[in-house]
Biopython code that builds the backbone (N, CA, C, O; Angstrom):
import numpy as np
from Bio.PDB.StructureBuilder import StructureBuilder

atoms = [
    (1, "MET", "N", (-11.920, -135.720, 122.110)),
    (1, "MET", "CA", (-11.156, -136.352, 123.485)),
    (1, "MET", "C", (-10.611, -135.665, 124.705)),
    (1, "MET", "O", (-10.530, -136.379, 125.704)),
    (2, "LEU", "N", (-10.243, -134.480, 124.808)),
    (2, "LEU", "CA", (-9.867, -133.641, 125.962)),
    (2, "LEU", "C", (-10.563, -133.593, 126.655)),
    (2, "LEU", "O", (-10.125, -133.319, 127.772)),
    (3, "VAL", "N", (-12.298, -133.838, 126.529)),
    (3, "VAL", "CA", (-13.440, -133.750, 127.356)),
    (3, "VAL", "C", (-13.130, -135.079, 128.417)),
    (3, "VAL", "O", (-13.563, -135.098, 129.569)),
    (4, "PHE", "N", (-12.468, -135.963, 127.934)),
    (4, "PHE", "CA", (-12.457, -137.268, 128.834)),
    (4, "PHE", "C", (-11.011, -137.130, 129.619)),
    (4, "PHE", "O", (-10.775, -137.907, 130.545)),
    (5, "GLY", "N", (-10.348, -136.440, 129.355)),
    (5, "GLY", "CA", (-9.269, -136.229, 130.293)),
    (5, "GLY", "C", (-9.540, -136.025, 131.879)),
    (5, "GLY", "O", (-9.073, -136.651, 132.830)),
    (6, "PHE", "N", (-10.392, -135.008, 131.847)),
    (6, "PHE", "CA", (-10.724, -134.599, 133.516)),
    (6, "PHE", "C", (-10.964, -135.972, 134.219)),
    (6, "PHE", "O", (-10.227, -136.344, 135.132)),
    (7, "PRO", "N", (-12.062, -136.745, 133.749)),
    (7, "PRO", "CA", (-12.816, -137.328, 134.339)),
    (7, "PRO", "C", (-11.806, -138.358, 134.604)),
    (7, "PRO", "O", (-11.519, -138.737, 135.740)),
    (8, "TYR", "N", (-11.158, -138.898, 133.287)),
    (8, "TYR", "CA", (-10.364, -140.094, 133.444)),
    (8, "TYR", "C", (-8.990, -139.728, 134.692)),
    (8, "TYR", "O", (-8.501, -140.643, 135.354)),
    (9, "THR", "N", (-8.507, -138.207, 134.843)),
    (9, "THR", "CA", (-7.356, -138.070, 136.002)),
    (9, "THR", "C", (-8.458, -138.273, 137.227)),
    (9, "THR", "O", (-8.070, -138.390, 138.389)),
    (10, "ALA", "N", (-9.654, -138.300, 136.924)),
    (10, "ALA", "CA", (-10.557, -138.100, 138.588)),
    (10, "ALA", "C", (-10.435, -139.465, 138.310)),
    (10, "ALA", "O", (-9.737, -139.793, 139.269)),
    (11, "LEU", "N", (-10.644, -140.616, 137.596)),
    (11, "LEU", "CA", (-10.741, -141.772, 137.851)),
    (11, "LEU", "C", (-9.418, -142.287, 138.527)),
    (11, "LEU", "O", (-9.552, -142.914, 139.578)),
    (12, "VAL", "N", (-8.446, -142.132, 138.145)),
    (12, "VAL", "CA", (-7.311, -142.426, 138.241)),
    (12, "VAL", "C", (-6.872, -141.900, 140.059)),
    (12, "VAL", "O", (-6.441, -142.513, 141.035)),
    (13, "GLU", "N", (-7.152, -140.883, 139.868)),
    (13, "GLU", "CA", (-6.596, -139.811, 141.516)),
    (13, "GLU", "C", (-7.608, -140.483, 142.194)),
    (13, "GLU", "O", (-6.971, -141.346, 142.799)),
    (14, "TYR", "N", (-9.047, -140.670, 142.541)),
    (14, "TYR", "CA", (-9.390, -141.384, 143.318)),
    (14, "TYR", "C", (-10.063, -142.381, 143.611)),
    (14, "TYR", "O", (-10.878, -142.570, 144.515)),
    (15, "TYR", "N", (-9.431, -143.457, 142.248)),
    (15, "TYR", "CA", (-10.536, -145.048, 142.790)),
    (15, "TYR", "C", (-9.301, -145.845, 142.244)),
    (15, "TYR", "O", (-8.983, -146.793, 142.962)),
    (16, "LEU", "N", (-8.500, -145.642, 141.058)),
    (16, "LEU", "CA", (-8.026, -146.673, 141.055)),
    (16, "LEU", "C", (-6.257, -146.821, 142.005)),
    (16, "LEU", "O", (-5.568, -147.836, 142.112)),
    (17, "PHE", "N", (-5.996, -145.533, 142.505)),
    (17, "PHE", "CA", (-5.483, -145.456, 143.418)),
    (17, "PHE", "C", (-5.207, -145.353, 145.068)),
    (17, "PHE", "O", (-4.292, -145.145, 145.865)),
    (18, "LYS", "N", (-6.931, -145.704, 145.012)),
    (18, "LYS", "CA", (-7.350, -145.459, 146.554)),
    (18, "LYS", "C", (-8.073, -146.975, 146.407)),
    (18, "LYS", "O", (-8.271, -147.489, 147.508)),
    (19, "LYS", "N", (-8.295, -147.390, 145.818)),
    (19, "LYS", "CA", (-9.278, -149.148, 145.434)),
    (19, "LYS", "C", (-8.597, -149.892, 145.675)),
    (19, "LYS", "O", (-8.354, -150.492, 146.722)),
    (20, "VAL", "N", (-8.052, -149.947, 144.320)),
    (20, "VAL", "CA", (-7.277, -151.297, 143.690)),
    (20, "VAL", "C", (-5.928, -151.572, 144.794)),
    (20, "VAL", "O", (-4.984, -150.835, 145.082)),
    (21, "PRO", "N", (-6.250, -152.806, 145.209)),
    (21, "PRO", "CA", (-4.880, -153.188, 146.488)),
    (21, "PRO", "C", (-3.571, -153.182, 145.854)),
    (21, "PRO", "O", (-2.624, -152.926, 146.598)),
    (22, "TRP", "N", (-3.310, -153.431, 144.536)),
    (22, "TRP", "CA", (-2.046, -153.756, 144.207)),
    (22, "TRP", "C", (-1.113, -152.234, 143.808)),
    (22, "TRP", "O", (0.088, -151.985, 143.702)),
    (23, "LEU", "N", (-2.577, -151.304, 143.643)),
    (23, "LEU", "CA", (-1.691, -149.872, 143.091)),
    (23, "LEU", "C", (-1.640, -148.666, 144.717)),
    (23, "LEU", "O", (-0.989, -147.631, 144.859)),
    (24, "MET", "N", (-2.634, -149.382, 145.739)),
    (24, "MET", "CA", (-2.322, -148.368, 147.080)),
    (24, "MET", "C", (-0.967, -148.248, 147.260)),
    (24, "MET", "O", (-0.618, -147.135, 147.656)),
    (25, "PRO", "N", (-0.153, -149.006, 147.100)),
    (25, "PRO", "CA", (1.086, -148.471, 147.896)),
    (25, "PRO", "C", (1.899, -147.253, 146.804)),
    (25, "PRO", "O", (2.786, -146.539, 147.269)),
    (26, "PHE", "N", (1.535, -147.156, 145.561)),
    (26, "PHE", "CA", (2.198, -146.392, 145.117)),
    (26, "PHE", "C", (1.458, -144.965, 144.378)),
    (26, "PHE", "O", (1.653, -144.351, 143.329)),
    (27, "ASP", "N", (0.383, -144.801, 145.698)),
    (27, "ASP", "CA", (-0.514, -144.000, 145.793)),
    (27, "ASP", "C", (0.390, -142.495, 145.608)),
    (27, "ASP", "O", (0.563, -142.083, 146.755)),
    (28, "ASN", "N", (0.894, -141.730, 144.819)),
    (28, "ASN", "CA", (1.562, -140.735, 145.012)),
    (28, "ASN", "C", (1.897, -139.958, 143.309)),
    (28, "ASN", "O", (1.792, -140.673, 142.313)),
    (29, "TRP", "N", (2.270, -138.548, 143.184)),
    (29, "TRP", "CA", (1.829, -138.040, 141.985)),
    (29, "TRP", "C", (2.701, -138.492, 141.219)),
    (29, "TRP", "O", (2.007, -138.477, 140.202)),
    (30, "LEU", "N", (3.727, -138.909, 140.861)),
    (30, "LEU", "CA", (4.373, -139.187, 140.119)),
    (30, "LEU", "C", (4.142, -140.748, 139.416)),
    (30, "LEU", "O", (4.572, -141.060, 138.306)),
    (31, "ASN", "N", (3.347, -141.662, 140.348)),
    (31, "ASN", "CA", (2.923, -142.862, 139.823)),
    (31, "ASN", "C", (1.724, -142.904, 139.107)),
    (31, "ASN", "O", (1.414, -143.768, 138.288)),
    (32, "ARG", "N", (0.831, -141.600, 139.567)),
    (32, "ARG", "CA", (-0.715, -141.517, 138.809)),
    (32, "ARG", "C", (-0.328, -140.971, 137.394)),
    (32, "ARG", "O", (-0.961, -141.338, 136.404)),
    (33, "THR", "N", (0.917, -139.923, 137.285)),
    (33, "THR", "CA", (1.383, -139.474, 135.964)),
    (33, "THR", "C", (1.901, -140.758, 134.963)),
    (33, "THR", "O", (1.780, -140.978, 133.758)),
    (34, "LEU", "N", (2.369, -141.294, 135.791)),
    (34, "LEU", "CA", (2.923, -142.259, 134.850)),
    (34, "LEU", "C", (1.770, -143.415, 134.128)),
    (34, "LEU", "O", (1.873, -144.042, 133.073)),
    (35, "VAL", "N", (0.896, -143.408, 134.935)),
    (35, "VAL", "CA", (-0.315, -144.273, 134.758)),
    (35, "VAL", "C", (-0.978, -143.541, 133.730)),
    (35, "VAL", "O", (-1.813, -144.271, 133.198)),
    (36, "VAL", "N", (-0.955, -142.531, 133.288)),
    (36, "VAL", "CA", (-1.995, -141.805, 132.992)),
    (36, "VAL", "C", (-1.103, -141.318, 131.697)),
    (36, "VAL", "O", (-1.716, -141.361, 130.631)),
    (37, "TRP", "N", (0.067, -140.925, 131.651)),
    (37, "TRP", "CA", (0.915, -141.094, 130.248)),
    (37, "TRP", "C", (0.903, -142.446, 130.256)),
    (37, "TRP", "O", (-0.312, -142.617, 130.349)),
    (38, "LEU", "N", (1.375, -143.539, 130.225)),
    (38, "LEU", "CA", (1.331, -144.738, 129.594)),
    (38, "LEU", "C", (-0.185, -145.111, 128.873)),
    (38, "LEU", "O", (-0.318, -145.652, 127.776)),
    (39, "SER", "N", (-1.062, -144.764, 129.601)),
    (39, "SER", "CA", (-2.194, -145.169, 129.040)),
    (39, "SER", "C", (-2.634, -144.443, 127.722)),
    (39, "SER", "O", (-3.151, -144.883, 126.695)),
    (40, "SER", "N", (-2.201, -143.003, 128.152)),
    (40, "SER", "CA", (-2.472, -141.954, 126.511)),
    (40, "SER", "C", (-1.702, -142.285, 125.352)),
    (40, "SER", "O", (-2.084, -142.054, 124.205)),
    (41, "MET", "N", (-0.383, -142.945, 125.716)),
    (41, "MET", "CA", (0.069, -143.903, 124.828)),
    (41, "MET", "C", (0.099, -144.726, 124.025)),
    (41, "MET", "O", (0.567, -144.686, 122.887)),
    (42, "LEU", "N", (-0.469, -145.642, 124.638)),
    (42, "LEU", "CA", (-1.230, -146.608, 124.107)),
    (42, "LEU", "C", (-2.590, -146.281, 123.446)),
    (42, "LEU", "O", (-3.058, -146.979, 122.546)),
    (43, "LEU", "N", (-3.182, -145.211, 123.930)),
    (43, "LEU", "CA", (-4.439, -145.197, 123.213)),
    (43, "LEU", "C", (-4.150, -144.171, 122.110)),
    (43, "LEU", "O", (-5.094, -143.769, 121.429)),
    (44, "LEU", "N", (-2.596, -143.609, 121.834)),
    (44, "LEU", "CA", (-2.254, -142.976, 120.943)),
    (44, "LEU", "C", (-1.702, -143.991, 119.684)),
    (44, "LEU", "O", (-1.660, -143.658, 118.500)),
    (45, "VAL", "N", (-1.358, -145.090, 120.145)),
    (45, "VAL", "CA", (-0.519, -145.951, 119.206)),
    (45, "VAL", "C", (-1.988, -146.804, 118.723)),
    (45, "VAL", "O", (-2.018, -147.128, 117.536)),
    (46, "VAL", "N", (-3.352, -147.228, 119.693)),
    (46, "VAL", "CA", (-4.166, -147.934, 118.743)),
    (46, "VAL", "C", (-4.946, -146.692, 118.037)),
    (46, "VAL", "O", (-4.700, -146.607, 116.834)),
    (47, "ILE", "N", (-5.583, -145.994, 118.406)),
    (47, "ILE", "CA", (-5.913, -144.752, 117.558)),
    (47, "ILE", "C", (-5.071, -144.926, 116.301)),
    (47, "ILE", "O", (-5.614, -145.587, 115.416)),
    (48, "SER", "N", (-3.833, -144.452, 116.048)),
    (48, "SER", "CA", (-2.816, -144.555, 114.855)),
    (48, "SER", "C", (-3.051, -145.737, 114.164)),
    (48, "SER", "O", (-3.116, -145.759, 112.935)),
    (49, "LEU", "N", (-3.197, -146.823, 114.935)),
    (49, "LEU", "CA", (-3.104, -148.146, 113.920)),
    (49, "LEU", "C", (-4.245, -148.426, 113.715)),
    (49, "LEU", "O", (-4.429, -149.323, 112.892)),
    (50, "GLY", "N", (-5.347, -147.846, 114.305)),
    (50, "GLY", "CA", (-6.690, -147.973, 113.677)),
    (50, "GLY", "C", (-7.178, -147.220, 112.446)),
    (50, "GLY", "O", (-7.938, -147.771, 111.650)),
    (51, "THR", "N", (-6.763, -145.998, 112.282)),
    (51, "THR", "CA", (-7.161, -144.880, 111.335)),
    (51, "THR", "C", (-6.262, -145.070, 110.117)),
    (51, "THR", "O", (-5.149, -145.581, 110.238)),
    (52, "ARG", "N", (-6.687, -144.707, 109.081)),
    (52, "ARG", "CA", (-6.142, -144.589, 107.824)),
    (52, "ARG", "C", (-5.164, -143.629, 107.684)),
    (52, "ARG", "O", (-5.366, -142.591, 108.314)),
    (53, "PRO", "N", (-4.022, -143.706, 106.937)),
    (53, "PRO", "CA", (-2.761, -142.744, 107.110)),
    (53, "PRO", "C", (-3.499, -141.680, 105.707)),
    (53, "PRO", "O", (-4.155, -142.019, 104.722)),
    (54, "PRO", "N", (-3.034, -140.331, 106.178)),
    (54, "PRO", "CA", (-3.479, -138.975, 105.273)),
    (54, "PRO", "C", (-2.381, -139.442, 104.138)),
    (54, "PRO", "O", (-1.372, -140.139, 104.249)),
    (55, "ALA", "N", (-3.139, -138.601, 102.686)),
    (55, "ALA", "CA", (-2.183, -138.773, 101.587)),
    (55, "ALA", "C", (-0.641, -138.116, 101.723)),
    (55, "ALA", "O", (-0.493, -137.058, 102.335)),
    (56, "ALA", "N", (0.163, -138.611, 101.290)),
    (56, "ALA", "CA", (1.672, -137.901, 101.732)),
    (56, "ALA", "C", (1.605, -136.579, 101.124)),
    (56, "ALA", "O", (2.413, -135.819, 101.659)),
    (57, "GLU", "N", (1.026, -136.120, 100.331)),
    (57, "GLU", "CA", (1.050, -134.604, 99.913)),
    (57, "GLU", "C", (0.165, -134.076, 100.800)),
    (57, "GLU", "O", (0.228, -132.854, 100.659)),
    (58, "ARG", "N", (-0.432, -134.288, 101.433)),
    (58, "ARG", "CA", (-1.301, -133.772, 102.472)),
    (58, "ARG", "C", (-0.407, -133.591, 103.717)),
    (58, "ARG", "O", (-0.317, -132.434, 104.128)),
    (59, "ILE", "N", (0.235, -134.502, 104.348)),
    (59, "ILE", "CA", (1.451, -133.792, 104.811)),
    (59, "ILE", "C", (3.055, -133.478, 105.089)),
    (59, "ILE", "O", (3.830, -133.382, 106.041)),
    (60, "ARG", "N", (3.055, -133.378, 103.607)),
    (60, "ARG", "CA", (4.367, -133.287, 103.366)),
    (60, "ARG", "C", (4.810, -131.704, 103.974)),
    (60, "ARG", "O", (4.099, -130.717, 103.785)),
    (61, "GLY", "N", (5.879, -131.676, 104.595)),
    (61, "GLY", "CA", (6.155, -130.145, 105.079)),
    (61, "GLY", "C", (5.986, -130.482, 106.459)),
    (61, "GLY", "O", (6.810, -129.913, 107.175)),
    (62, "MET", "N", (5.004, -131.389, 107.191)),
    (62, "MET", "CA", (4.769, -131.282, 108.492)),
    (62, "MET", "C", (5.528, -132.339, 109.360)),
    (62, "MET", "O", (5.691, -132.276, 110.579)),
    (63, "ILE", "N", (5.903, -133.185, 108.631)),
    (63, "ILE", "CA", (6.668, -134.611, 109.554)),
    (63, "ILE", "C", (8.194, -133.899, 109.404)),
    (63, "ILE", "O", (8.741, -133.310, 108.471)),
    (64, "TRP", "N", (8.542, -134.184, 110.545)),
    (64, "TRP", "CA", (10.014, -133.608, 111.126)),
    (64, "TRP", "C", (11.145, -134.496, 110.434)),
    (64, "TRP", "O", (10.885, -135.676, 110.201)),
    (65, "SER", "N", (12.534, -133.908, 110.060)),
    (65, "SER", "CA", (13.705, -134.434, 109.596)),
    (65, "SER", "C", (14.825, -134.096, 109.789)),
    (65, "SER", "O", (14.925, -132.900, 110.061)),
    (66, "TRP", "N", (15.839, -134.711, 109.763)),
    (66, "TRP", "CA", (16.935, -133.923, 110.153)),
    (66, "TRP", "C", (17.442, -132.805, 109.334)),
    (66, "TRP", "O", (18.258, -132.044, 109.853)),
    (67, "ASP", "N", (16.923, -132.545, 107.690)),
    (67, "ASP", "CA", (17.050, -131.851, 106.905)),
    (67, "ASP", "C", (16.308, -130.493, 107.071)),
    (67, "ASP", "O", (16.610, -129.466, 106.463)),
    (68, "VAL", "N", (15.352, -130.613, 107.924)),
    (68, "VAL", "CA", (14.599, -129.372, 108.623)),
    (68, "VAL", "C", (15.311, -128.697, 109.608)),
    (68, "VAL", "O", (15.278, -127.466, 109.578)),
    (69, "ALA", "N", (16.088, -129.386, 110.667)),
    (69, "ALA", "CA", (16.823, -128.983, 111.344)),
    (69, "ALA", "C", (18.104, -128.283, 111.316)),
    (69, "ALA", "O", (18.745, -127.667, 112.168)),
    (70, "LYS", "N", (18.300, -128.585, 109.982)),
    (70, "LYS", "CA", (19.490, -127.592, 109.897)),
    (70, "LYS", "C", (19.487, -126.529, 109.467)),
    (70, "LYS", "O", (18.889, -126.181, 108.449)),
    (71, "LEU", "N", (20.336, -125.659, 110.364)),
    (71, "LEU", "CA", (20.446, -124.236, 110.456)),
    (71, "LEU", "C", (21.137, -123.602, 108.655)),
    (71, "LEU", "O", (21.730, -124.401, 107.930)),
    (72, "PRO", "N", (20.976, -122.561, 108.349)),
    (72, "PRO", "CA", (21.649, -121.991, 107.610)),
    (72, "PRO", "C", (23.438, -121.372, 108.022)),
    (72, "PRO", "O", (23.393, -120.414, 108.794)),
    (73, "GLU", "N", (24.562, -121.696, 107.708)),
    (73, "GLU", "CA", (25.696, -121.115, 107.795)),
    (73, "GLU", "C", (25.619, -120.090, 108.785)),
    (73, "GLU", "O", (26.124, -120.323, 109.883)),
    (74, "ALA", "N", (25.036, -118.930, 108.558)),
    (74, "ALA", "CA", (25.330, -117.393, 109.327)),
    (74, "ALA", "C", (24.567, -118.332, 110.736)),
    (74, "ALA", "O", (24.962, -118.332, 111.902)),
    (75, "GLU", "N", (23.635, -118.920, 110.277)),
    (75, "GLU", "CA", (22.742, -119.034, 112.089)),
    (75, "GLU", "C", (23.899, -120.001, 112.603)),
    (75, "GLU", "O", (24.281, -119.559, 113.686)),
    (76, "ARG", "N", (24.587, -121.116, 112.260)),
    (76, "ARG", "CA", (25.200, -121.785, 112.908)),
    (76, "ARG", "C", (26.073, -121.167, 113.461)),
    (76, "ARG", "O", (26.453, -121.527, 114.576)),
    (77, "GLU", "N", (26.655, -120.001, 112.784)),
    (77, "GLU", "CA", (28.198, -119.466, 113.471)),
    (77, "GLU", "C", (27.386, -118.798, 114.394)),
    (77, "GLU", "O", (27.703, -119.163, 115.526)),
    (78, "ARG", "N", (26.583, -118.074, 114.406)),
    (78, "ARG", "CA", (25.783, -117.271, 115.416)),
    (78, "ARG", "C", (25.438, -117.535, 116.635)),
    (78, "ARG", "O", (25.463, -116.727, 117.564)),
    (79, "ASN", "N", (24.936, -119.231, 116.718)),
    (79, "ASN", "CA", (24.504, -120.031, 117.615)),
    (79, "ASN", "C", (25.697, -120.696, 118.361)),
    (79, "ASN", "O", (25.386, -121.751, 118.914)),
    (80, "ARG", "N", (26.828, -120.359, 118.480)),
    (80, "ARG", "CA", (27.691, -121.118, 119.215)),
    (80, "ARG", "C", (27.905, -121.078, 120.418)),
    (80, "ARG", "O", (27.384, -120.108, 120.967)),
    (81, "GLY", "N", (28.596, -121.898, 121.206)),
    (81, "GLY", "CA", (28.966, -121.462, 122.570)),
    (81, "GLY", "C", (27.733, -121.382, 123.893)),
    (81, "GLY", "O", (27.393, -122.429, 124.445)),
    (82, "VAL", "N", (27.235, -120.270, 124.238)),
    (82, "VAL", "CA", (26.382, -120.288, 125.372)),
    (82, "VAL", "C", (24.610, -120.096, 124.398)),
    (82, "VAL", "O", (23.549, -120.181, 125.017)),
    (83, "ARG", "N", (24.667, -119.850, 122.900)),
    (83, "ARG", "CA", (23.519, -119.815, 122.385)),
    (83, "ARG", "C", (23.414, -120.967, 121.792)),
    (83, "ARG", "O", (22.500, -121.012, 120.969)),
    (84, "ASN", "N", (24.098, -122.024, 121.936)),
    (84, "ASN", "CA", (23.706, -123.140, 121.382)),
    (84, "ASN", "C", (22.424, -123.874, 121.960)),
    (84, "ASN", "O", (22.424, -124.285, 123.120)),
    (85, "LEU", "N", (21.360, -124.024, 121.141)),
    (85, "LEU", "CA", (20.378, -124.762, 122.046)),
    (85, "LEU", "C", (20.716, -125.923, 122.270)),
    (85, "LEU", "O", (20.276, -126.130, 123.402)),
    (86, "PHE", "N", (21.490, -127.323, 121.739)),
    (86, "PHE", "CA", (21.724, -128.318, 121.970)),
    (86, "PHE", "C", (22.135, -128.129, 124.001)),
    (86, "PHE", "O", (21.665, -128.642, 125.016)),
    (87, "LEU", "N", (23.268, -127.084, 123.702)),
    (87, "LEU", "CA", (23.918, -126.877, 125.590)),
    (87, "LEU", "C", (22.405, -126.678, 126.454)),
    (87, "LEU", "O", (22.212, -127.203, 127.550)),
    (88, "TRP", "N", (21.442, -125.867, 125.777)),
    (88, "TRP", "CA", (20.783, -125.770, 126.837)),
    (88, "TRP", "C", (19.482, -126.464, 127.197)),
    (88, "TRP", "O", (18.704, -126.170, 128.105)),
    (89, "TRP", "N", (19.402, -127.433, 126.314)),
    (89, "TRP", "CA", (18.351, -128.895, 125.934)),
    (89, "TRP", "C", (19.035, -129.574, 126.912)),
    (89, "TRP", "O", (18.436, -130.039, 127.881)),
    (90, "SER", "N", (20.493, -129.710, 126.736)),
    (90, "SER", "CA", (21.568, -131.365, 127.561)),
    (90, "SER", "C", (21.438, -130.348, 129.470)),
    (90, "SER", "O", (21.224, -130.699, 130.630)),
    (91, "ILE", "N", (21.624, -129.489, 128.999)),
    (91, "ILE", "CA", (21.376, -128.746, 130.664)),
    (91, "ILE", "C", (19.887, -129.270, 131.306)),
    (91, "ILE", "O", (19.762, -130.095, 132.210)),
    (92, "PHE", "N", (18.915, -128.640, 130.667)),
    (92, "PHE", "CA", (17.643, -128.948, 130.971)),
    (92, "PHE", "C", (17.640, -130.217, 130.994)),
    (92, "PHE", "O", (17.450, -130.387, 132.199)),
    (93, "ILE", "N", (17.720, -131.405, 130.482)),
    (93, "ILE", "CA", (17.595, -132.990, 130.713)),
    (93, "ILE", "C", (18.205, -132.960, 131.555)),
    (93, "ILE", "O", (17.694, -133.527, 132.521)),
    (94, "GLY", "N", (19.367, -132.450, 131.763)),
    (94, "GLY", "CA", (20.614, -132.737, 133.271)),
    (94, "GLY", "C", (19.086, -132.891, 134.335)),
    (94, "GLY", "O", (18.405, -133.839, 134.725)),
    (95, "ILE", "N", (19.050, -131.526, 134.490)),
    (95, "ILE", "CA", (18.393, -130.824, 135.818)),
    (95, "ILE", "C", (16.597, -131.841, 136.098)),
    (95, "ILE", "O", (16.062, -132.188, 137.151)),
    (96, "MET", "N", (16.108, -132.041, 134.511)),
    (96, "MET", "CA", (14.881, -133.222, 134.781)),
    (96, "MET", "C", (15.462, -134.151, 135.462)),
    (96, "MET", "O", (15.224, -134.265, 136.665)),
    (97, "VAL", "N", (16.280, -134.935, 134.847)),
    (97, "VAL", "CA", (17.094, -136.288, 135.561)),
    (97, "VAL", "C", (17.016, -136.605, 136.731)),
    (97, "VAL", "O", (16.432, -137.591, 137.180)),
    (98, "ALA", "N", (17.815, -135.491, 137.530)),
    (98, "ALA", "CA", (18.305, -135.330, 138.714)),
    (98, "ALA", "C", (17.375, -135.216, 139.064)),
    (98, "ALA", "O", (17.138, -136.305, 139.586)),
    (99, "LEU", "N", (16.047, -134.251, 139.253)),
    (99, "LEU", "CA", (14.976, -133.889, 139.970)),
    (99, "LEU", "C", (13.969, -135.264, 139.986)),
    (99, "LEU", "O", (13.262, -135.395, 140.985)),
    (100, "TYR", "N", (13.900, -136.083, 139.130)),
    (100, "TYR", "CA", (13.270, -137.639, 139.306)),
    (100, "TYR", "C", (14.004, -138.646, 139.883)),
    (100, "TYR", "O", (13.505, -139.523, 140.587)),
    (101, "ALA", "N", (15.454, -138.534, 139.546)),
    (101, "ALA", "CA", (16.334, -139.347, 140.616)),
    (101, "ALA", "C", (15.986, -138.513, 142.041)),
    (101, "ALA", "O", (15.577, -139.283, 142.910)),
    (102, "TYR", "N", (16.041, -137.474, 142.353)),
    (102, "TYR", "CA", (15.952, -137.147, 144.123)),
    (102, "TYR", "C", (14.382, -137.404, 143.936)),
    (102, "TYR", "O", (14.255, -138.316, 144.754)),
    (103, "ILE", "N", (13.310, -137.240, 143.491)),
    (103, "ILE", "CA", (11.870, -137.772, 143.824)),
    (103, "ILE", "C", (12.279, -139.533, 144.064)),
    (103, "ILE", "O", (12.474, -139.869, 145.232)),
    (104, "ILE", "N", (12.347, -140.136, 143.455)),
    (104, "ILE", "CA", (12.499, -141.784, 143.503)),
    (104, "ILE", "C", (13.140, -142.074, 144.842)),
    (104, "ILE", "O", (12.618, -142.593, 145.829)),
    (105, "TRP", "N", (14.679, -141.529, 144.639)),
    (105, "TRP", "CA", (14.925, -141.645, 145.875)),
    (105, "TRP", "C", (14.520, -141.511, 146.896)),
    (105, "TRP", "O", (14.719, -142.369, 147.756)),
    (106, "PHE", "N", (13.585, -140.023, 147.225)),
    (106, "PHE", "CA", (13.097, -139.484, 148.630)),
    (106, "PHE", "C", (11.958, -140.368, 148.495)),
    (106, "PHE", "O", (11.226, -140.349, 149.485)),
    (107, "GLN", "N", (11.716, -140.881, 147.869)),
    (107, "GLN", "CA", (10.167, -141.776, 147.965)),
    (107, "GLN", "C", (10.682, -143.358, 148.460)),
    (107, "GLN", "O", (10.093, -143.981, 149.343)),
    (108, "TYR", "N", (11.590, -143.753, 147.905)),
    (108, "TYR", "CA", (12.145, -145.498, 148.353)),
    (108, "TYR", "C", (13.190, -145.729, 148.888)),
    (108, "TYR", "O", (13.631, -146.878, 148.858)),
    (109, "ALA", "N", (13.780, -144.856, 149.433)),
    (109, "ALA", "CA", (15.455, -145.020, 150.373)),
    (109, "ALA", "C", (15.324, -144.066, 150.733)),
    (109, "ALA", "O", (16.325, -144.130, 151.446)),
    (110, "GLY", "N", (14.786, -142.652, 151.010)),
    (110, "GLY", "CA", (15.332, -141.232, 152.146)),
    (110, "GLY", "C", (14.096, -141.293, 152.850)),
    (110, "GLY", "O", (13.568, -142.387, 153.048)),
    (111, "PRO", "N", (13.678, -140.439, 153.172)),
    (111, "PRO", "CA", (12.906, -139.650, 154.501)),
    (111, "PRO", "C", (11.884, -140.071, 154.132)),
    (111, "PRO", "O", (11.159, -140.347, 155.088)),
    (112, "GLY", "N", (11.277, -140.340, 152.820)),
    (112, "GLY", "CA", (9.777, -140.464, 152.687)),
    (112, "GLY", "C", (9.377, -141.873, 152.726)),
    (112, "GLY", "O", (8.187, -142.092, 152.954)),
    (113, "ALA", "N", (10.261, -142.987, 152.520)),
    (113, "ALA", "CA", (10.263, -144.230, 152.481)),
    (113, "ALA", "C", (9.259, -144.469, 153.587)),
    (113, "ALA", "O", (8.958, -143.631, 154.437)),
    (114, "ALA", "N", (8.643, -146.008, 153.471)),
    (114, "ALA", "CA", (7.742, -146.458, 154.372)),
    (114, "ALA", "C", (8.033, -146.858, 155.389)),
    (114, "ALA", "O", (7.291, -146.928, 156.368)),
    (115, "GLY", "N", (9.637, -147.323, 155.293)),
    (115, "GLY", "CA", (10.004, -147.991, 156.330)),
    (115, "GLY", "C", (10.948, -146.951, 157.139)),
    (115, "GLY", "O", (11.595, -147.476, 158.045)),
    (116, "ALA", "N", (11.106, -145.719, 156.976)),
    (116, "ALA", "CA", (11.857, -144.487, 157.335)),
    (116, "ALA", "C", (11.516, -144.409, 159.141)),
    (116, "ALA", "O", (10.433, -144.672, 159.665)),
    (117, "LYS", "N", (12.507, -144.070, 159.692)),
    (117, "LYS", "CA", (11.925, -143.807, 161.188)),
    (117, "LYS", "C", (12.366, -142.177, 161.148)),
    (117, "LYS", "O", (13.413, -141.571, 160.921)),
    (118, "LEU", "N", (10.899, -141.788, 161.515)),
    (118, "LEU", "CA", (10.741, -140.399, 162.164)),
    (118, "LEU", "C", (11.812, -139.878, 163.415)),
    (118, "LEU", "O", (11.673, -138.766, 163.923)),
]
sb = StructureBuilder()
sb.init_structure("model")
sb.init_model(0)
sb.init_chain("A")
sb.init_seg("    ")
for serial, (resi, resn, name, xyz) in enumerate(atoms, 1):
    if name == "N":
        sb.init_residue(resn, " ", resi, " ")
    sb.init_atom(name, np.array(xyz, "f"), 0.0, 1.0, " ", f" {name:<3s}", serial, name[0])
structure = sb.get_structure()
């Protein structure tokens, strides 16, 4: 499947956003990436629904659960405060949300907007 990724990306990059009239106003990397991600998720669901699930004993231990995420008490004590994974994950997610918000603002309301005065 990976072999089809590069041609599909080229199709989205050089054909869909350049030739399809209703996609042409949205020709930027953020929107192209969204189209590729949505189509990948759709393909993932279709393939998952179209294939037989593996036997439960074959996948035991591979499926994530909250039980797997629990740290031993000694590790929980060591990883408090600035060593807390949830803290750093939250900071990272906050930065990503801020970056995406800035990009969207820049494109639609800021200096990059189609009607912006130069």
